[in-house]
C-alpha positions as MATLAB code, in Angstrom:
seq = 'MHVFALIAGILCLFVTLLDAFQTIILPRRAVGRFRITKLFFTASWRPWLFFTRRFHNARKRETALSFYGPLSLVALLAIWAGTMLFGFALLFYAAGSPFADAAHRSGFTSDLYVSGTTIFTLGLGDVTPQDSLARALVILESGSGLGLLAVVMGYFPVLYSAFSRREVSISLLDARAGSPPTAAELLRRHSYPGGDEALSLLLTEWERWSAELLESHISYPLLCYFRSQHANQSWLGALTAILDTSALLISGIRNQPARQAQLTFAMARHALVDLAQIFGLGPDSGGPDRLPPESYQKVFDLLCQSGVSVCRDEFSSERLREMRLLYEGYAQALSRYLSMPLPPWIAERPYKDNWMTVARVRAQAERSGAAGSAPEAAPEDAPFVVPTLIDHHHDF';
ca = [
       0.000    0.000    0.000;
       2.817    2.395    0.849;
       4.609    1.550   -2.404;
       1.427    2.270   -4.350;
       1.017    5.603   -2.519;
       4.647    6.502   -3.316;
       4.216    5.777   -7.034;
       0.858    7.586   -7.184;
       2.260   10.614   -5.349;
       5.285   10.919   -7.636;
       3.035   10.521  -10.701;
       0.651   13.240   -9.473;
       3.501   15.693   -8.919;
       5.232   14.880  -12.200;
       2.073   15.217  -14.302;
       1.031   18.450  -12.566;
       4.411   20.169  -12.728;
       4.950   19.108  -16.343;
       1.512   20.358  -17.348;
       2.002   23.684  -15.540;
       5.411   24.086  -17.185;
       4.049   23.394  -20.672;
       1.017   25.624  -20.158;
       2.651   28.646  -18.513;
       6.393   28.666  -19.171;
       7.049   26.756  -22.402;
       6.674   29.251  -25.313;
       5.395   26.728  -27.844;
       2.568   24.309  -28.437;
       2.163   21.854  -25.577;
       2.059   18.160  -26.471;
       0.653   15.123  -24.706;
      -2.634   13.280  -24.883;
      -3.286   13.048  -21.141;
      -2.363   16.556  -20.020;
      -4.427   17.991  -17.167;
      -5.146   21.186  -19.094;
      -6.379   19.343  -22.162;
      -8.543   16.963  -20.134;
      -9.980   19.874  -18.150;
     -11.064   21.857  -21.212;
     -12.383   18.729  -22.915;
     -14.493   17.873  -19.881;
     -15.719   21.380  -19.051;
     -16.235   23.314  -22.304;
     -18.968   21.246  -23.929;
     -21.136   21.058  -20.769;
     -20.713   24.812  -20.369;
     -21.678   25.326  -24.005;
     -24.702   23.058  -23.581;
     -25.797   25.029  -20.518;
     -25.392   28.463  -22.108;
     -27.322   27.449  -25.224;
     -30.391   27.097  -23.010;
     -30.510   30.915  -22.834;
     -32.928   32.266  -25.423;
     -31.693   35.831  -25.068;
     -28.612   36.275  -27.276;
     -27.052   38.914  -25.020;
     -27.373   36.745  -21.904;
     -26.028   33.753  -23.793;
     -22.952   35.677  -24.946;
     -22.409   37.002  -21.411;
     -22.528   33.472  -20.012;
     -20.035   32.303  -22.642;
     -17.703   35.179  -21.752;
     -17.477   33.907  -18.164;
     -15.906   30.629  -19.220;
     -12.434   31.921  -20.092;
     -11.657   33.714  -16.790;
     -13.422   31.064  -14.683;
     -11.601   28.214  -16.388;
      -8.303   29.960  -15.694;
      -9.060   30.124  -11.965;
     -10.368   26.544  -11.960;
      -7.259   25.259  -13.738;
      -4.981   26.884  -11.161;
      -7.078   25.365   -8.382;
      -6.759   21.921  -10.010;
      -2.975   22.262  -10.196;
      -2.755   23.286   -6.547;
      -5.151   20.523   -5.473;
      -3.293   17.835   -7.419;
       0.039   18.925   -5.935;
      -1.515   18.933   -2.459;
      -2.833   15.412   -2.971;
       0.485   14.209   -4.431;
       2.541   15.406   -1.458;
      -0.043   13.924    0.926;
       0.503   10.557   -0.767;
       4.269   10.921   -0.283;
       3.747   11.690    3.405;
       1.515    8.638    3.682;
       4.096    6.471    1.900;
       6.696    7.667    4.422;
       4.509    6.405    7.279;
       2.806    9.699    8.230;
       5.818   10.817   10.330;
       4.130   13.711   12.132;
       3.399   14.654   15.710;
      -0.225   15.800   15.847;
      -1.372   17.754   18.911;
      -4.878   16.356   18.403;
      -3.465   12.798   18.375;
      -4.786   12.119   14.898;
      -2.752   10.235   12.337;
      -3.171    8.689    8.940;
      -3.980   10.072    5.534;
      -6.333   12.783    6.869;
      -3.497   14.278    8.860;
      -1.208   14.004    5.824;
      -3.709   15.977    3.738;
      -3.884   18.649    6.416;
      -0.090   18.970    6.598;
       0.159   19.099    2.832;
      -2.512   21.817    2.626;
      -0.960   24.061    5.288;
       2.459   23.578    3.708;
       1.662   24.234    0.035;
      -0.219   27.402    0.925;
       2.659   28.386    3.267;
       0.399   28.739    6.321;
       2.891   27.110    8.691;
       0.481   26.720   11.649;
       2.866   24.446   13.519;
       0.193   22.284   15.198;
       1.492   19.249   13.268;
       5.277   18.859   13.083;
       7.497   16.455   11.112;
       9.406   13.884   13.141;
      12.232   12.753   10.825;
      14.571   14.190    8.235;
      12.628   12.797    5.249;
       9.407   14.456    6.386;
      11.225   17.741    6.963;
      12.732   17.592    3.468;
       9.339   16.916    1.908;
       7.789   19.811    3.846;
      10.516   22.175    2.615;
      10.114   20.904   -0.956;
       6.353   21.349   -0.886;
       6.590   24.801    0.628;
       8.999   25.871   -2.098;
       6.756   24.355   -4.774;
       3.734   26.232   -3.462;
       5.644   29.510   -3.366;
       6.987   28.889   -6.878;
       3.473   28.127   -8.193;
       2.206   31.377   -6.687;
       5.054   33.363   -8.266;
       4.483   31.822  -11.701;
       0.756   32.461  -11.497;
       1.349   36.107  -10.569;
       3.391   36.464  -13.772;
       0.954   34.387  -15.838;
      -2.073   36.640  -15.434;
      -0.440   39.841  -16.798;
       0.919   37.961  -19.834;
      -2.508   36.553  -20.670;
      -4.394   39.804  -20.301;
      -1.725   41.761  -22.149;
      -2.058   39.416  -25.145;
      -5.847   39.642  -24.905;
      -5.732   43.450  -24.861;
      -3.455   43.636  -27.909;
      -5.776   41.307  -29.770;
      -8.887   43.311  -28.981;
      -7.469   46.718  -29.954;
      -7.211   45.760  -33.630;
     -10.650   44.118  -33.558;
     -12.174   47.337  -32.225;
     -10.381   49.405  -34.864;
     -11.823   47.155  -37.576;
     -15.346   48.217  -36.609;
     -15.030   51.608  -38.362;
     -13.359   50.064  -41.400;
     -15.493   46.988  -42.055;
     -18.715   47.354  -40.082;
     -20.211   45.430  -37.180;
     -19.766   42.540  -37.716;
     -16.951   43.084  -40.218;
     -17.603   41.992  -43.790;
     -15.303   41.837  -46.792;
     -17.692   43.787  -49.022;
     -17.991   46.618  -46.512;
     -14.236   46.762  -45.938;
     -13.564   47.160  -49.661;
     -16.423   49.603  -50.107;
     -15.168   51.869  -47.346;
     -11.734   51.945  -48.977;
     -13.027   52.862  -52.449;
     -12.236   56.577  -52.057;
      -9.230   58.150  -53.859;
      -6.084   56.909  -52.154;
      -7.990   54.135  -50.436;
      -5.787   51.452  -51.988;
      -2.814   52.733  -49.972;
      -4.874   52.741  -46.783;
      -6.096   49.229  -47.568;
      -2.534   48.022  -48.162;
      -1.478   49.467  -44.809;
      -4.462   47.836  -43.122;
      -3.613   44.443  -44.594;
       0.000   44.854  -43.461;
      -1.185   45.521  -39.915;
      -3.440   42.476  -40.007;
      -0.640   40.306  -41.319;
       1.297   41.191  -38.173;
      -1.840   40.806  -36.049;
      -2.303   37.271  -37.409;
       1.307   36.415  -36.597;
       0.885   37.727  -33.039;
      -2.378   35.815  -32.708;
      -0.656   32.621  -33.812;
       2.253   33.122  -31.413;
       0.177   34.018  -28.347;
      -2.760   31.629  -28.830;
      -0.596   28.635  -29.672;
       1.343   29.205  -26.437;
      -1.813   30.019  -24.452;
      -4.816   28.283  -26.088;
      -6.964   29.451  -23.177;
      -7.105   32.859  -24.903;
      -9.234   31.360  -27.675;
     -12.100   31.066  -25.172;
     -11.888   34.741  -24.153;
     -14.724   36.675  -25.827;
     -14.613   40.205  -27.180;
     -16.309   43.152  -25.506;
     -19.247   43.236  -27.933;
     -21.509   40.410  -29.035;
     -21.001   41.135  -32.750;
     -17.204   41.026  -32.491;
     -14.793   38.134  -32.085;
     -11.229   37.272  -32.983;
     -12.505   34.482  -35.234;
     -14.957   36.779  -37.015;
     -12.297   39.433  -37.601;
      -9.776   36.887  -38.865;
     -12.349   35.383  -41.234;
     -13.327   38.813  -42.569;
      -9.678   39.578  -43.340;
      -9.333   36.222  -45.109;
     -12.489   36.947  -47.107;
     -11.143   40.353  -48.119;
      -7.761   38.964  -49.103;
      -9.410   36.193  -51.120;
     -11.506   38.755  -52.999;
      -8.492   40.942  -53.715;
      -6.473   37.996  -55.007;
      -9.174   36.409  -57.163;
     -11.394   39.176  -58.469;
     -10.248   42.773  -57.868;
      -8.023   44.833  -60.148;
      -5.751   47.776  -59.286;
      -5.610   46.829  -55.598;
      -2.755   45.651  -53.308;
      -2.884   42.008  -54.428;
       0.698   41.285  -53.332;
       0.024   42.380  -49.762;
      -3.277   40.514  -49.871;
      -1.363   37.301  -50.663;
       0.986   37.826  -47.709;
      -1.875   38.594  -45.341;
      -3.896   35.634  -46.604;
      -0.995   33.233  -46.082;
      -0.342   34.416  -42.522;
      -4.008   34.566  -41.533;
      -4.701   31.102  -42.935;
      -1.648   29.727  -41.122;
      -3.005   31.081  -37.834;
      -6.506   29.748  -38.503;
      -5.375   26.228  -39.419;
      -2.925   25.897  -36.531;
      -5.489   27.092  -33.990;
      -8.022   24.589  -35.339;
      -5.438   21.837  -34.916;
      -4.869   22.896  -31.302;
      -8.408   21.692  -30.571;
      -8.092   18.648  -32.810;
     -10.468   20.098  -35.421;
     -10.356   19.317  -39.101;
     -12.068   21.286  -41.871;
     -15.854   21.255  -41.562;
     -17.449   20.854  -44.971;
     -20.996   20.335  -43.723;
     -21.807   23.933  -42.828;
     -24.006   26.296  -44.839;
     -22.565   28.039  -47.884;
     -21.394   31.475  -46.746;
     -21.447   32.847  -50.304;
     -24.250   31.371  -52.417;
     -24.612   32.649  -56.014;
     -27.151   35.322  -55.105;
     -24.904   36.739  -52.359;
     -21.921   36.562  -54.707;
     -23.810   38.717  -57.191;
     -24.735   41.208  -54.456;
     -21.098   41.508  -53.380;
     -19.869   42.293  -56.866;
     -22.772   44.662  -57.565;
     -21.993   46.604  -54.394;
     -18.301   46.798  -55.253;
     -19.045   47.978  -58.774;
     -21.390   50.686  -57.477;
     -18.680   51.828  -55.076;
     -16.161   52.260  -57.877;
     -14.074   49.156  -57.170;
     -12.495   47.687  -60.292;
     -13.897   44.156  -60.381;
     -12.785   41.266  -62.585;
     -15.967   39.912  -64.151;
     -14.488   37.191  -66.357;
     -16.106   33.763  -66.428;
     -13.499   32.267  -64.073;
     -13.661   34.892  -61.283;
     -16.218   32.984  -59.195;
     -14.233   29.750  -59.599;
     -11.020   31.439  -58.448;
     -12.792   32.799  -55.377;
     -14.275   29.373  -54.629;
     -10.797   27.818  -54.732;
      -9.515   30.457  -52.315;
     -12.433   29.862  -49.948;
     -11.761   26.126  -49.861;
      -8.357   26.842  -48.323;
      -9.743   28.279  -45.096;
     -13.541   28.262  -44.753;
     -13.722   24.662  -43.509;
     -11.370   25.440  -40.603;
     -13.222   28.674  -39.838;
     -16.547   26.830  -39.707;
     -15.073   24.115  -37.474;
     -13.792   26.710  -34.998;
     -17.068   28.598  -35.209;
     -19.028   25.495  -34.307;
     -16.656   24.506  -31.501;
     -16.297   27.949  -29.876;
     -19.864   29.099  -30.651;
     -18.527   32.196  -32.427;
     -20.604   33.081  -35.516;
     -18.751   33.799  -38.730;
     -19.397   37.135  -40.452;
     -21.326   37.217  -43.722;
     -19.679   38.327  -46.929;
     -22.167   41.183  -47.206;
     -24.458   42.587  -44.536;
     -27.986   41.323  -45.154;
     -29.472   44.184  -43.126;
     -28.080   47.528  -41.931;
     -26.109   47.309  -38.712;
     -25.544   50.176  -36.327;
     -21.923   51.192  -35.944;
     -20.144   54.397  -35.031;
     -18.826   54.993  -38.540;
     -22.333   55.460  -39.920;
     -23.080   58.377  -37.597;
     -19.794   60.113  -38.391;
     -20.209   59.584  -42.135;
     -23.703   61.094  -42.085;
     -22.546   64.179  -40.227;
     -19.651   64.570  -42.678;
     -22.039   64.162  -45.621;
     -24.156   66.985  -44.237;
     -21.092   69.229  -44.014;
     -20.049   68.442  -47.598;
     -23.527   69.146  -48.961;
     -23.524   72.476  -47.165;
     -20.127   73.325  -48.667;
     -21.259   72.302  -52.131;
     -24.289   74.587  -51.877;
     -21.965   77.543  -51.268;
     -23.877   78.859  -48.303;
     -24.440   77.932  -44.719;
     -27.696   76.241  -43.805;
     -30.387   78.256  -42.130;
     -30.163   78.371  -38.388;
     -32.539   75.987  -36.712;
     -34.612   76.989  -33.714;
     -32.986   76.306  -30.381;
     -35.653   73.771  -29.412;
     -35.513   71.899  -32.729;
     -34.042   68.375  -32.427;
     -30.931   67.443  -34.396;
     -31.791   64.915  -37.089;
     -28.981   62.873  -38.622;
     -29.405   62.796  -42.410;
     -29.851   59.426  -44.080;
     -27.367   60.055  -46.880;
     -24.067   58.276  -46.410;
     -20.906   59.372  -48.168;
     -19.556   56.167  -49.680;
     -16.250   57.697  -50.711;
     -14.862   58.725  -47.345;
     -13.596   56.659  -44.453;
     -14.016   58.317  -41.071;
];
C-alpha cells in the first residue's frame, strides 16, 4: 500500500508540474494526450456550451459564454494546486505519516492537512514532522507552493496583455469593415481616392496581427475562449473577414494591393489552421454556404457601385471558390466549436456602428459646402436629425 502511494504521489507531482510548465512557461505548443489542461477543457467546455445554449436571449447567452475563459483559468490553477496537495499527501503517507499531531490524529487525513498548510505556506505548527525525510518533503512542498504562486502572478499579466493587444485591432476594424466586419464593406469603405494605400497598410497591420495571434494563442490556447467586448465582435470573425477580403483581392479585384493581400492571406490562414489543430479540429465541410450565387452577385454589384475595379471574367467565381476552400472549412469548425458566428460576406441588413453616424454628419457638411452657403439656423428647441445620406467615398 505504501509503495502504491509513493508511485501515485510521484506521478501526481510529475504530471502536474509538467503540465504547468508546458502551459505557462514553455513558449510553444504543448504536447501530450493526457495533459491535465487538455482533459480539463475537454471535460468542461462542452457542458458549459450546452448550458449556455439554453438561454434564449442572445445577449445573456454571450455574457454566459464570456465567463468561461476567466473562470476556467481560476479553476485550472485550483486543479494544479489541489493535485500537488494530494500528491505530497501521498508521499507523506508512503513515508509512514511521520508527524506529531497535537490532536493525536494520524493517517492520511493528517497528511492531507499537513500538505494543505504547507503548500499554501500557512505554517500553523500544530502538526510537526518527526524525521529528516518528512522535513525535506515539507521544505520541498513549501517551495513548490511559493513557486506556483510566483508563476501564477506572472501568468495573469501575460494573458491579459495578449488579450488586450488582440482586442485593440478588432475594435479598430469596426469603423473600417462594419459590425460585424464583412469583406464587401471593408472594400467599399476603402473605395475613395487613395484608399488602396490605406487598404494596403491595413492588410499589413493584419498580417502582423495574425502572426501575433498565432504566437500568443498557440502558447496560451486558453485565450481562444476569451470573448470580445461586444456580441457582434470576435477574434474568429475578424480573422475570417480579413481572409475573405484577401481572397476577394487575389481572385477578383483589379488595381488593388494584391501582393500584400497574398501575404496577409498566407499568414491569416496559417493562424486559422494551426489554432483549429490545437483543438483537434479538421475542416468542416458540412456547414451552410457562406457565399451562395445570389450573395456573390450582391457583393460584386456593391463593389461595382462603389467604384471598385472588379474582374468579371467567367473564371472569377471559380477562383474565389478555390480560395475559400483553403480556409472556410477550418473557420466553420472553430465557429461550431467555440460558438462564435462567422461574419457574412455582405451585410444582409443595416447594422448600427459608429462609422455610420460620423459619415452622415460629414455628408451633411459636404452638402452644405457644395451649396456655397451655410444652412439656415434651426430653432434652439428643434431636435438634431442625422441625415440618411451616407458618403460612400470617405472613411471616417
